[in-house]
Residue, then its C-alpha position, 0 to 999 in steps of 0.5 A: x167492657x163486656x162483663x157477661x153474656x147469654x143467648x135466649x132462643x124463642x119462637x113467634x106465635x100468631x097472637x103476638x101483638x107487640x103493643x104494650x107501652x111499657x114492657x116486653x116479655x119473652x116466656x117459656x110458656x108454649x101458648x099465648x092468649x089475646x091478653x098478652x100484648x107485651x109478649x114477643x116470643x114463647x117457648x123460650x129456651x130460658x127464663x130469668x132463673x135459667x140465665x148464666x149465673x155470671x150474667x145474673x150477678x152482673x144484672x144485680x148491679x145498679x151500674x149495669x148497662x144491659x144491651x138486648x139484641x134481637x134477631x128475627x130472620x134478617x131483622x135486628x133491633x137493639x134495646x138498652x136497659x139497666x140492671x138493679x141491685x134489687x132484681x131477684x131474677x127468680x122467675x122460672x117461666x119468663x123475663x120482662x124488660x120494663x121502661x119503668x123501674x118496677x121490679x118483680x121476680x120476672x124483671x130482667x132489666x129496667x129503664x129500657x129504651x123501648x117497650x113492645x110497642x117500639x119494636x119495628x112493626x116488620x119484626x113484630x109481623x114476622x113474630x106473628x108467624x107460628x114457630x118463627x125463630x127469634x134470638x135475644x142476646x143479653x150483654x151486660x157491661x159498665x160495672 
């Protein structure tokens, strides 16, 4: 049963690599450096602290199942992850999804089914286009 939902708009950048093996990130920053191999999108509409309060509370549960759906042009990709009672969701610049169970203020979800490296290369190629619009839908269920 769906508990909460939110939508995040973000944009591509020519330096998107999508090669990180354990995380992916969406950031509100309007730039990207060569070191940002986990960043898939910049200039996002939200960071962890901006998310719907009902969604934020739902994510702070060890039984939360998190579905992240990405839409970039005609392409889609889904990632399944988990919430945690230890998430703070307090970062005001970015959100990071991790394949590990590491938690920090930027962590949106843990134990994810995919990292940046697992995203389809065709989708990452689209995100290498400056101002390519992406949408990430975050849904929490299973409490």
